[in-house]
Each structure stands twice: as structure tokens, then as C-alpha cells.
C-alpha positions as CSV (number, residue, x, y, z in Angstrom):
1,M,48.5,-19.9,-40.7
2,A,44.8,-20.7,-40.4
3,A,45.5,-22.8,-37.3
4,E,47.4,-20.0,-35.7
5,G,44.5,-17.7,-36.4
6,V,42.1,-20.1,-34.7
7,R,44.5,-20.4,-31.7
8,L,44.8,-16.7,-31.4
9,E,41.0,-16.2,-31.6
10,R,40.5,-18.9,-28.9
11,V,43.1,-17.2,-26.6
12,T,41.5,-13.8,-27.3
13,N,38.1,-15.1,-26.4
14,R,39.4,-16.6,-23.2
15,R,40.9,-13.2,-22.4
16,G,37.5,-11.6,-23.2
17,A,35.8,-14.1,-20.9
18,V,38.2,-13.3,-18.0
19,G,37.5,-9.6,-18.7
20,S,33.8,-10.2,-18.6
21,C,34.1,-12.1,-15.3
22,A,36.1,-9.2,-13.9
23,L,33.4,-6.8,-15.2
24,L,30.8,-8.9,-13.3
25,A,32.8,-8.6,-10.0
26,V,33.6,-4.9,-10.4
27,V,30.1,-3.9,-11.3
28,S,28.6,-5.9,-8.5
29,W,31.0,-4.3,-6.0
30,G,30.5,-0.9,-7.6
31,V,26.7,-1.1,-7.0
32,A,27.3,-1.9,-3.4
33,F,29.8,0.9,-3.1
34,T,27.3,3.4,-4.6
35,Y,24.6,2.3,-2.2
36,V,26.9,2.7,0.8
37,A,28.1,6.1,-0.4
38,R,24.5,7.3,-0.9
39,N,23.7,6.2,2.7
40,E,26.5,8.3,4.2
41,W,29.0,5.4,4.3
42,F,26.8,3.4,6.6
43,D,28.1,-0.2,6.8
44,V,31.2,0.7,4.7
45,H,33.1,-2.1,6.5
46,D,30.9,-4.6,4.6
47,L,32.5,-3.7,1.3
48,R,35.7,-5.6,2.0
49,P,34.1,-9.1,2.6
50,F,31.6,-8.4,-0.2
51,A,34.5,-7.9,-2.6
52,F,35.7,-11.5,-1.8
53,W,32.2,-12.9,-2.8
54,C,32.1,-10.7,-5.9
55,I,35.6,-12.0,-7.1
56,L,34.5,-15.5,-6.3
57,A,31.2,-15.0,-8.3
58,G,33.3,-13.8,-11.3
59,A,35.4,-17.0,-11.2
60,V,32.4,-19.2,-10.9
61,A,30.7,-17.4,-13.8
62,Y,33.5,-18.3,-16.3
63,P,31.8,-21.4,-17.8
64,T,28.5,-19.5,-18.5
65,V,30.4,-16.5,-19.9
66,R,32.3,-18.8,-22.3
67,W,29.0,-20.5,-23.3
68,I,27.6,-17.1,-24.2
69,Q,30.7,-16.2,-26.2
70,R,30.5,-19.4,-28.2
71,W,26.8,-18.9,-28.9
72,A,27.5,-15.3,-30.0
73,A,30.2,-16.5,-32.3
74,S,27.9,-19.0,-34.0
75,S,24.7,-17.0,-34.2
76,G,25.7,-13.4,-34.3
77,T,22.1,-12.2,-34.0
78,A,20.7,-9.7,-31.5
79,A,18.8,-12.6,-29.9
80,I,22.0,-13.5,-28.1
81,L,21.6,-10.4,-26.0
82,G,18.3,-11.7,-24.6
83,V,19.9,-15.0,-23.8
84,A,22.8,-13.3,-22.2
85,S,20.5,-11.1,-20.1
86,V,18.4,-14.0,-18.9
87,T,21.5,-16.0,-18.1
88,G,22.9,-13.0,-16.2
89,V,19.7,-12.6,-14.1
90,A,19.6,-16.3,-13.4
91,F,23.2,-16.5,-12.4
92,G,22.8,-13.5,-10.1
93,I,19.8,-15.1,-8.4
94,A,21.5,-18.5,-8.1
95,W,24.7,-17.0,-6.8
96,T,22.8,-15.1,-4.1
97,F,21.1,-18.2,-2.9
98,F,24.3,-20.1,-3.0
99,V,26.0,-17.5,-0.7
100,M,22.9,-17.6,1.4
101,L,23.3,-21.3,1.9
102,I,26.8,-20.8,3.1
103,L,26.4,-17.7,5.3
104,G,22.8,-18.4,6.5
105,G,21.3,-15.5,8.2
106,W,24.6,-13.6,8.2
107,I,24.0,-12.6,4.6
108,G,21.4,-10.1,6.0
109,G,24.3,-8.4,7.7
110,F,25.4,-6.7,4.5
111,G,24.2,-3.1,4.5
112,F,23.1,-3.2,0.8
113,P,20.8,-5.3,-1.4
114,V,23.2,-8.1,-2.4
115,L,20.7,-9.6,-4.8
116,L,20.4,-6.4,-6.9
117,C,24.2,-6.0,-6.8
118,W,24.9,-9.5,-8.2
119,I,22.1,-9.4,-10.7
120,T,23.4,-6.1,-12.1
121,G,27.0,-7.3,-12.2
122,S,26.0,-10.6,-13.8
123,V,23.9,-9.0,-16.5
124,F,26.8,-6.6,-17.4
125,G,29.3,-9.5,-17.4
126,H,27.3,-11.9,-19.5
127,V,26.1,-9.2,-22.0
128,G,29.6,-7.9,-22.1
129,S,30.9,-11.3,-23.2
130,A,28.6,-11.3,-26.2
131,V,29.6,-7.8,-27.1
132,F,33.3,-8.8,-27.0
133,V,32.6,-11.3,-29.8
134,R,30.1,-9.1,-31.7
135,P,31.1,-5.5,-31.1
136,R,28.2,-4.3,-33.4
137,L,25.8,-5.3,-30.6
138,L,27.3,-2.6,-28.2
139,P,24.5,0.0,-28.6
140,A,21.7,-2.4,-27.9
141,A,23.7,-4.1,-25.2
142,A,24.3,-0.9,-23.4
143,G,20.6,-0.1,-23.2
144,L,19.7,-3.6,-22.2
145,A,22.5,-3.8,-19.5
146,L,21.1,-0.7,-17.9
147,A,17.4,-1.4,-18.3
148,L,17.3,-4.9,-16.8
149,P,19.0,-4.0,-13.5
150,I,16.8,-0.8,-13.1
151,S,13.7,-2.9,-13.7
152,T,15.0,-5.5,-11.2
153,G,15.6,-2.7,-8.7
154,V,12.1,-1.4,-9.1
155,V,10.6,-4.9,-8.5
156,L,12.9,-5.5,-5.5
157,A,12.0,-2.1,-4.0
158,W,8.3,-3.1,-4.3
159,L,8.9,-6.5,-2.7
160,S,10.9,-4.9,0.1
161,A,8.3,-2.2,0.9
162,A,7.6,-2.2,4.6
163,P,4.2,-1.4,6.1
164,P,3.7,1.8,8.2
165,E,5.3,2.2,11.5
166,A,3.3,2.5,14.8
167,V,4.1,4.1,18.1
168,V,3.1,2.5,21.4
169,Y,2.7,4.9,24.3
170,L,3.0,3.5,27.9
171,R,1.1,4.6,31.0
172,S,3.0,6.7,33.4
173,G,2.9,4.0,36.1
174,A,4.5,1.3,34.0
175,T,7.1,-0.6,35.9
176,A,10.6,-1.3,34.7
177,D,9.8,-5.0,34.3
178,E,6.8,-4.2,32.2
179,V,8.8,-1.9,30.0
180,R,11.5,-4.5,29.7
181,S,9.0,-7.2,28.7
182,F,7.8,-5.0,25.9
183,W,11.3,-4.3,24.6
184,D,11.9,-8.1,24.7
185,E,8.9,-8.5,22.4
186,S,7.3,-11.0,24.8
187,F,4.0,-9.2,24.4
188,T,3.3,-11.0,21.1
189,S,3.5,-14.6,19.9
190,V,6.7,-16.2,18.7
191,E,5.1,-16.5,15.2
192,D,4.3,-12.8,15.0
193,R,7.5,-11.7,16.6
194,R,9.5,-12.3,13.5
195,F,7.5,-9.6,11.7
196,V,8.8,-6.9,14.0
197,N,11.8,-5.3,12.4
198,T,13.0,-2.6,14.9
199,M,12.0,-1.0,18.1
200,S,13.2,2.4,19.1
201,A,12.3,5.1,21.7
202,A,9.7,7.6,20.6
203,D,9.0,9.7,23.7
204,D,6.9,12.8,23.1
205,G,8.1,14.7,26.3
206,A,5.1,13.7,28.4
207,R,4.8,10.0,27.7
208,R,7.2,7.2,27.1
209,G,6.8,5.8,23.6
210,I,8.2,2.9,21.6
211,R,8.2,3.0,17.8
212,L,7.6,-0.3,16.0
213,S,8.7,-0.9,12.4
214,F,7.8,-4.0,10.5
215,Q,9.6,-6.4,8.2
216,P,9.0,-5.9,4.5
217,R,6.0,-7.7,3.0
218,T,4.4,-8.0,6.5
219,S,0.7,-8.4,5.7
220,K,-2.1,-6.2,7.2
221,E,-3.4,-9.1,9.2
222,Q,0.0,-9.9,10.7
223,R,0.6,-6.2,11.6
224,A,-2.9,-5.9,13.1
225,R,-2.3,-8.9,15.3
226,I,0.9,-7.4,16.7
227,L,-0.8,-4.0,17.4
228,S,-3.8,-5.8,18.9
229,A,-1.5,-7.6,21.3
230,A,0.2,-4.4,22.3
231,R,-3.2,-2.7,22.9
232,S,-4.2,-5.5,25.2
233,L,-1.3,-4.9,27.7
234,P,-2.5,-3.2,30.9
235,F,0.4,-0.8,30.9
236,V,-0.2,0.5,27.4
237,E,-2.0,3.8,27.2
238,E,-2.4,4.2,23.4
239,V,-1.2,2.8,20.1
240,L,-0.8,5.5,17.6
241,D,-1.4,3.9,14.2
242,G,-1.3,6.4,11.4
243,P,-0.5,4.7,8.0
244,S,1.1,6.9,5.5
245,P,-1.0,7.5,2.3
246,S,2.0,6.4,0.2
247,R,1.9,3.0,1.8
248,E,-1.7,2.2,1.2
249,D,-0.7,-0.4,-1.4
250,W,1.2,-2.7,0.9
251,P,-0.4,-6.1,1.1
């Protein structure tokens, strides 16, 4: 009878681990879905391939989820929630880098922050596995599972903050080849070119303008070099550089 109870508990824990892995996949995908919905369904087509990677992440996380369950069964203290949270964050980061190694630059094609999605899902999955073994930890786990992803999101938002945009106005006599050379970003060095994020038309009715946005974490010195190169062009009339007060803290 005791052996049957042990066997049943082992099977139940396995089912709980599978459920926790499913929770990891669903929450990760759900964060991406929420992000897309809030951005008027922009890049909604990315959700289907992202679902594949979320399901795969849940399958790969099974050993760590089972490890958390065994630890929770033997210790039973609230400290296991801290261990589960750290494990969840570490797995989310590791999984993101693993997928990055496979997809290369294509991972940037997803229209949502995949790192935040997988960290959130991983924390929910690993903390949930501990709660499945120790249900009394549910109140503390619920707060922790929400607080950690929110904190991570704040940090990621700070890290991804982009410096102010600038508008380059061209002289009225600029030739088509000159304008084309600017759009091709050949006005700046190859090293600095990677800090330019997007270029878009910004005509004011009287003058032809091009708006420059910059990659997140572009330094002031890197941005200044790019704008200095733009000012040095003979067909550039003015570079309108008005940093927003809310962006004064960018590095």
C-alpha cells in the first residue's frame, strides 16, 4: 500500500511538472499576445512561430522543473520560491540566447520582447512547480511570480531606451543621387552606421527632411558623430537636434 502511494505521488508530480511546463509555454506566449494586442495587432503573424519556440521551451524546462519539485518536497520552506524564481530567470535568459544562436539576427524579427516573454513564462512555470508540491506557498508565490517579471520589464525598458531622434533637412538643390546616398546611410562610417535604427521622411512642406532614430543604448558620443557627419554634407541645410527632456538620462 505504501509503495502504491509512493508510485501515485511520483506520477502526480510528473503530471504537475508537465503542467508547469505547459504553464511556462502558455504564459510566455500570452505575454507576447498581450504585447501584440496593445500595439494594434502589429506583427500578429509572429505569434504562430513564437508558439513553437514556447512549446519547445516548456519541453526543455522539464528537468529543471522536476528538480524544483524534488527540492520543494524535501525542504518545504519558503526559500524554495527564491530558488525557483532565480532558476526561472536563468532559464528564460539561457533559452533566449539558445534561440538566438539558432536563429541569429532573425530573432530580432519578432515584434515583441522575447526575453521578457520567456523570463515571465519561466518564472511562472518554475514557481508553479514548487506550489504544486507545497500549495501553502501559493500566496507568496503569486506575488513573487508577478513582481519578478515586472521588475525585469522595468530593467529591460531602461536598457532598451533609445536616444532622441533628429531631423536632417536637405537643401532645395540637392540632387537625386545625393538624396539617395543619404538614404543609403553612406554619409557615415560603417562602424557608426549600425547605431542608426530607422530613417523616415519628415518634410515640413517647404523643405525635404529625413528623420533619424537611433538604436537603444546608443551613446551620446556615437549619436554626435552621426549627426556631425550629416552636418558636414554639402547638400544638408540644417540638422534639427532637439532632445526630449524625458530622455536626458540616456547614456
